PLY file of the C-alpha trace (Angstrom):
ply
format ascii 1.0
element vertex 398
property float x
property float y
property float z
element edge 397
property int vertex1
property int vertex2
end_header
76.99 117.50 86.45
80.06 119.32 84.98
79.78 117.50 81.50
75.84 118.29 81.29
74.84 120.41 78.25
72.32 121.99 80.45
72.96 124.73 83.26
72.36 122.98 86.59
71.97 125.05 89.72
71.08 123.78 93.16
70.05 126.41 95.80
68.15 126.50 99.29
64.87 127.75 100.12
66.38 131.25 100.92
67.63 131.48 97.50
71.37 131.02 98.20
73.35 128.99 95.43
75.06 126.00 96.83
76.47 124.28 93.45
76.61 125.92 89.34
77.99 123.71 86.96
80.01 124.65 83.84
77.32 125.11 81.28
75.55 127.28 83.83
78.62 129.35 84.19
78.69 129.74 80.43
74.83 130.45 79.98
74.88 133.25 82.64
78.46 134.73 81.77
79.73 134.48 85.02
82.86 132.37 86.47
81.85 131.78 90.21
78.31 132.31 91.84
77.69 130.15 94.59
76.41 132.09 97.50
74.77 134.51 94.94
70.88 134.72 95.23
69.05 132.58 92.63
66.82 135.75 92.12
69.73 138.03 90.97
70.22 135.74 87.42
66.81 136.69 86.62
64.79 139.47 85.39
62.11 140.62 88.18
58.57 139.74 87.21
55.34 138.91 89.03
55.69 135.10 88.68
59.60 134.80 89.12
59.36 134.26 92.79
56.81 131.55 92.41
58.45 129.86 89.73
61.80 129.69 91.35
60.22 128.46 94.43
57.47 125.93 93.84
55.20 124.81 96.33
54.47 120.99 96.44
51.24 121.80 97.91
50.32 123.28 94.46
48.16 121.14 92.22
47.59 120.57 88.46
45.37 123.41 88.42
47.66 126.04 89.79
49.50 128.34 87.49
52.79 126.07 87.96
51.43 122.51 87.92
53.96 120.01 89.88
54.73 116.20 89.67
54.88 114.74 93.31
56.62 111.71 94.37
55.04 110.30 97.51
58.04 107.92 98.19
60.67 110.82 98.59
58.45 113.73 98.46
60.32 115.26 95.72
57.98 117.31 93.44
59.04 118.46 89.92
57.47 121.62 88.10
56.64 121.79 84.70
59.33 123.64 82.56
58.42 127.30 81.83
59.89 130.46 80.26
61.58 132.97 82.20
63.72 135.89 81.41
67.44 135.46 82.57
70.10 138.02 83.00
73.78 137.57 81.68
76.58 139.05 83.61
76.98 142.48 81.84
72.86 143.30 81.77
72.10 141.62 78.69
69.23 139.37 78.92
67.90 135.97 77.14
64.90 133.73 77.26
65.52 130.67 79.41
63.76 127.47 79.90
63.68 126.46 83.53
62.79 122.78 85.02
62.91 123.11 88.91
62.77 120.06 91.46
61.93 120.34 95.10
63.34 117.97 97.69
63.86 117.88 101.40
66.99 116.06 102.60
67.71 115.98 106.31
65.46 118.44 107.13
66.71 120.77 104.62
64.69 121.96 101.62
66.86 122.19 98.32
65.79 123.22 94.58
67.71 121.87 91.61
67.36 123.93 88.35
68.07 122.46 84.81
68.42 125.97 82.42
68.27 125.97 78.78
69.18 129.03 76.43
66.08 129.26 74.29
67.89 132.05 72.24
68.30 130.37 68.86
65.15 128.59 69.15
63.21 131.89 69.63
65.32 133.46 66.58
64.06 130.18 64.55
60.31 130.80 65.58
60.50 134.35 64.67
61.54 133.26 61.11
59.19 130.40 60.89
56.70 132.59 62.03
57.88 135.34 59.41
57.56 132.76 56.57
53.88 131.83 57.89
52.96 135.41 57.84
54.42 135.76 54.38
52.63 132.64 52.83
49.34 134.21 54.27
50.06 137.59 52.69
50.88 136.16 49.35
47.46 133.84 49.61
45.64 137.01 50.74
47.05 139.43 47.85
46.34 136.86 45.43
42.72 136.44 47.05
42.23 140.23 47.06
43.82 140.80 43.33
41.22 138.56 42.24
38.38 140.16 43.98
39.40 143.54 43.12
39.52 142.52 39.42
36.11 141.60 38.99
34.61 144.87 39.89
37.36 146.64 38.03
36.36 144.87 34.94
33.15 145.66 34.68
33.98 149.31 35.79
35.94 149.48 32.88
33.39 148.09 30.59
30.96 150.50 31.72
33.43 153.19 31.35
33.79 152.04 27.42
30.11 152.03 27.12
29.88 155.41 28.57
32.51 156.67 26.08
30.94 155.44 22.94
27.76 156.46 24.00
28.87 159.75 24.52
30.56 159.77 21.18
27.04 159.11 19.79
25.65 162.04 21.71
28.47 164.54 20.62
27.21 164.04 17.28
23.65 164.65 18.62
24.95 167.80 20.29
26.53 169.02 17.17
23.09 168.71 15.15
21.48 170.56 17.66
23.97 173.25 17.90
24.05 173.45 13.85
20.26 173.93 13.88
20.21 176.31 16.82
22.95 178.58 14.51
21.43 178.63 10.92
18.50 180.24 9.26
14.98 179.72 9.99
13.95 179.13 6.50
11.82 175.88 5.82
14.14 174.29 3.89
16.91 174.29 6.04
15.03 173.61 9.22
13.87 170.47 7.71
17.43 169.61 6.62
18.65 170.15 10.41
15.57 168.33 11.49
16.06 165.17 9.45
19.87 165.13 10.72
18.64 165.45 14.18
16.27 162.67 13.63
19.09 160.46 12.31
21.54 161.27 15.08
18.87 160.24 17.39
18.41 157.18 15.77
21.92 156.46 15.57
22.46 157.06 18.77
19.36 155.08 20.06
18.34 157.37 22.71
15.48 155.20 24.16
18.22 152.55 24.69
20.63 154.87 26.30
18.03 156.53 28.59
17.52 152.83 29.88
21.34 151.80 30.32
22.95 154.57 31.45
21.76 155.07 34.79
22.00 151.30 35.23
25.86 151.49 33.98
26.80 154.35 36.44
25.20 152.84 39.40
26.97 149.94 38.68
30.21 151.65 38.31
29.45 153.20 41.40
28.81 150.02 43.30
32.16 148.44 41.63
34.15 151.17 43.14
32.35 150.88 46.67
33.17 147.29 46.35
36.64 148.01 45.95
36.97 150.68 48.39
35.46 148.48 51.07
37.98 145.45 50.37
40.84 147.89 50.56
39.19 149.49 53.94
38.94 145.98 55.27
42.70 144.87 54.52
43.64 148.28 55.90
42.05 147.69 59.15
42.88 143.94 59.02
46.65 144.55 58.87
47.12 148.09 60.36
50.66 148.28 61.75
49.07 150.40 64.67
47.13 147.28 65.54
49.91 145.27 66.35
49.83 145.68 70.32
47.02 144.65 72.91
44.19 147.10 72.72
40.25 146.98 73.01
39.23 145.30 69.35
35.80 145.23 67.96
35.72 141.13 67.48
32.54 141.53 65.28
34.33 143.90 63.00
37.47 142.02 62.83
35.28 138.85 61.94
33.50 141.01 59.24
36.71 142.02 57.81
38.12 138.50 57.64
35.30 137.23 55.78
35.39 140.06 53.20
39.45 139.98 52.58
39.15 136.20 52.24
35.90 135.73 49.99
38.17 134.45 47.20
38.85 131.26 49.19
35.38 130.25 50.33
32.87 131.80 47.49
33.29 128.75 45.24
33.15 126.16 48.13
30.84 127.67 50.82
28.47 130.14 52.07
29.35 131.93 55.34
26.27 133.10 57.83
27.02 135.18 60.71
25.20 135.25 63.81
27.44 137.90 65.91
26.29 139.20 69.38
25.42 143.03 69.28
26.05 143.12 73.03
29.76 142.32 72.77
31.85 144.67 74.39
35.48 145.41 73.17
37.86 142.91 73.92
41.41 143.72 74.98
43.60 141.50 72.51
45.98 142.05 69.79
43.98 142.75 66.75
46.41 141.42 64.10
47.06 138.37 66.02
43.34 137.61 66.40
42.58 138.52 62.69
45.19 136.34 61.76
43.35 133.52 63.76
40.17 134.12 62.50
41.58 133.64 58.85
43.10 130.57 59.78
39.94 129.08 61.00
38.25 129.96 57.70
40.91 128.56 55.61
40.76 125.50 57.92
36.88 125.37 57.64
37.01 125.98 53.49
39.81 123.15 53.22
37.66 120.58 54.74
34.77 121.42 52.66
36.71 121.03 49.06
36.62 117.99 47.33
36.57 116.69 43.76
32.76 116.04 43.56
31.55 119.40 45.18
27.91 119.61 43.56
26.65 121.74 46.40
28.15 124.62 48.34
29.27 124.12 52.10
28.25 125.86 54.93
30.60 127.94 57.48
28.76 129.45 60.26
30.39 131.81 62.34
29.27 133.37 65.89
29.98 135.42 68.55
28.72 135.21 72.16
29.35 137.25 75.33
29.52 135.75 78.81
30.08 137.29 82.16
34.00 137.12 81.45
34.59 135.86 78.21
34.14 136.69 74.29
33.40 133.36 72.45
34.01 133.01 68.66
32.53 130.04 67.19
33.22 128.74 63.69
31.38 125.49 62.13
31.42 123.75 59.30
29.62 121.11 57.67
32.67 119.20 56.13
33.66 115.58 57.04
35.16 116.36 60.26
38.20 115.64 62.13
38.98 112.06 62.78
38.93 111.28 66.52
42.28 109.67 66.01
44.31 112.93 65.67
42.37 115.05 67.69
44.92 115.37 70.21
47.32 116.23 67.67
46.03 118.73 65.87
47.74 121.80 67.73
51.11 120.59 67.22
53.35 122.27 65.30
54.28 121.06 61.87
51.41 118.39 62.27
49.31 118.16 59.16
47.17 116.19 57.07
48.02 117.83 53.95
50.38 116.40 51.07
53.67 116.99 51.51
54.34 120.63 50.02
50.72 121.84 50.80
50.76 122.92 54.15
53.51 123.85 57.14
51.35 122.23 59.73
51.38 125.76 61.62
47.66 127.23 61.34
46.31 125.52 64.72
49.50 125.63 66.51
49.81 129.82 65.78
45.84 129.74 67.13
46.71 127.87 70.02
49.61 129.96 70.95
47.98 133.20 70.55
44.68 132.53 72.25
46.21 130.32 75.09
49.61 131.49 75.60
49.22 134.98 74.66
45.96 136.14 75.71
45.33 133.41 78.48
42.00 132.21 76.66
40.78 128.94 75.71
40.28 127.04 72.68
38.14 123.56 71.89
37.59 121.73 68.85
34.89 119.37 68.87
32.75 117.40 66.20
29.16 118.80 65.51
25.82 116.85 65.85
24.97 117.07 62.24
28.76 116.41 60.96
31.72 118.65 60.77
33.95 120.55 63.09
33.20 123.39 65.69
36.01 125.25 66.63
35.35 127.82 69.93
37.50 130.67 70.96
37.20 132.25 74.28
39.05 135.30 75.28
39.13 137.38 78.37
36.99 140.23 78.20
39.62 142.39 80.18
43.30 142.52 80.27
44.79 139.22 81.67
47.10 139.02 84.14
50.03 136.52 82.43
0 1
1 2
2 3
3 4
4 5
5 6
6 7
7 8
8 9
9 10
10 11
11 12
12 13
13 14
14 15
15 16
16 17
17 18
18 19
19 20
20 21
21 22
22 23
23 24
24 25
25 26
26 27
27 28
28 29
29 30
30 31
31 32
32 33
33 34
34 35
35 36
36 37
37 38
38 39
39 40
40 41
41 42
42 43
43 44
44 45
45 46
46 47
47 48
48 49
49 50
50 51
51 52
52 53
53 54
54 55
55 56
56 57
57 58
58 59
59 60
60 61
61 62
62 63
63 64
64 65
65 66
66 67
67 68
68 69
69 70
70 71
71 72
72 73
73 74
74 75
75 76
76 77
77 78
78 79
79 80
80 81
81 82
82 83
83 84
84 85
85 86
86 87
87 88
88 89
89 90
90 91
91 92
92 93
93 94
94 95
95 96
96 97
97 98
98 99
99 100
100 101
101 102
102 103
103 104
104 105
105 106
106 107
107 108
108 109
109 110
110 111
111 112
112 113
113 114
114 115
115 116
116 117
117 118
118 119
119 120
120 121
121 122
122 123
123 124
124 125
125 126
126 127
127 128
128 129
129 130
130 131
131 132
132 133
133 134
134 135
135 136
136 137
137 138
138 139
139 140
140 141
141 142
142 143
143 144
144 145
145 146
146 147
147 148
148 149
149 150
150 151
151 152
152 153
153 154
154 155
155 156
156 157
157 158
158 159
159 160
160 161
161 162
162 163
163 164
164 165
165 166
166 167
167 168
168 169
169 170
170 171
171 172
172 173
173 174
174 175
175 176
176 177
177 178
178 179
179 180
180 181
181 182
182 183
183 184
184 185
185 186
186 187
187 188
188 189
189 190
190 191
191 192
192 193
193 194
194 195
195 196
196 197
197 198
198 199
199 200
200 201
201 202
202 203
203 204
204 205
205 206
206 207
207 208
208 209
209 210
210 211
211 212
212 213
213 214
214 215
215 216
216 217
217 218
218 219
219 220
220 221
221 222
222 223
223 224
224 225
225 226
226 227
227 228
228 229
229 230
230 231
231 232
232 233
233 234
234 235
235 236
236 237
237 238
238 239
239 240
240 241
241 242
242 243
243 244
244 245
245 246
246 247
247 248
248 249
249 250
250 251
251 252
252 253
253 254
254 255
255 256
256 257
257 258
258 259
259 260
260 261
261 262
262 263
263 264
264 265
265 266
266 267
267 268
268 269
269 270
270 271
271 272
272 273
273 274
274 275
275 276
276 277
277 278
278 279
279 280
280 281
281 282
282 283
283 284
284 285
285 286
286 287
287 288
288 289
289 290
290 291
291 292
292 293
293 294
294 295
295 296
296 297
297 298
298 299
299 300
300 301
301 302
302 303
303 304
304 305
305 306
306 307
307 308
308 309
309 310
310 311
311 312
312 313
313 314
314 315
315 316
316 317
317 318
318 319
319 320
320 321
321 322
322 323
323 324
324 325
325 326
326 327
327 328
328 329
329 330
330 331
331 332
332 333
333 334
334 335
335 336
336 337
337 338
338 339
339 340
340 341
341 342
342 343
343 344
344 345
345 346
346 347
347 348
348 349
349 350
350 351
351 352
352 353
353 354
354 355
355 356
356 357
357 358
358 359
359 360
360 361
361 362
362 363
363 364
364 365
365 366
366 367
367 368
368 369
369 370
370 371
371 372
372 373
373 374
374 375
375 376
376 377
377 378
378 379
379 380
380 381
381 382
382 383
383 384
384 385
385 386
386 387
387 388
388 389
389 390
390 391
391 392
392 393
393 394
394 395
395 396
396 397
């Protein structure tokens, strides 16, 4: 015990610590804690007591499933994360695995403790790298999407500028006509000049094309403004916390900002439930989840012999207690042999350097771990893949 890398603590059913190895002393910054209550080493939270004192009557369907050995009555709780206290008041994230046994009628708990501080720092850096990768891809796509309307707005403005130059000469001819004497020779000369200017300006053509150019420019400006608004809502810092979120609006924004990634690969159809109420969630995280699912669907539909556009269907649905988001594609589907590995961090079927393997792992972490929801991936009857996210309509108590 004294040479073990993990902290090892043994305590009784009242919480009184009986043994405390050297690694545990270093983790908690204490020299001697025998006789101290185990609860004093952890932050007070709603689930802390149940985690520290696992009950063998729990089943695999409970919050803290146990593995029970019928031979000796020992039961082991699955490792969980708790906020632990160091001596001096600072806290750290600890992974604890607790086993419960009975010896001579005395209930004892053995805890293995591991400091996750460095792992959390690495995870944070990895998440930041993933976010930067997503931001880079989005920025490139949005720049492309904005560039197209900006180009035809510029072309229309150049056309309007040239048209105004011709019209300006015509206006000058009108002014000259109004300011000259009304002798027959002068009038005839000015009228001839006006006719030449009208012919040079091609007035019938301008009457037909000017309204179109102006309307196209207005549509282009609205398109750019829509993309900018969607991106602003999509990545608003004020949304980086749990609040009531319009899922349908988030999906529309995600489709708009990712248009460059799918427009040459797939058509997207949406069937959004108008009765779906606002959902209590983290808007930025959910937006990123939807983006990841759309990106995966697009990648599944990309292949060298692409002749017809693929199809991606996004649906929302309200049940009594949950909101569902379903993303289906008609691609080749996920091989059954890897179906149970797709949520593993760093697992990817892409070539080296083409993917981090964090997309679905991030989705799972957000939906299941942080929002208390569920995620299911399954093949569709017509071929392809169906991903279903379920989020509680109300704030879950995790």
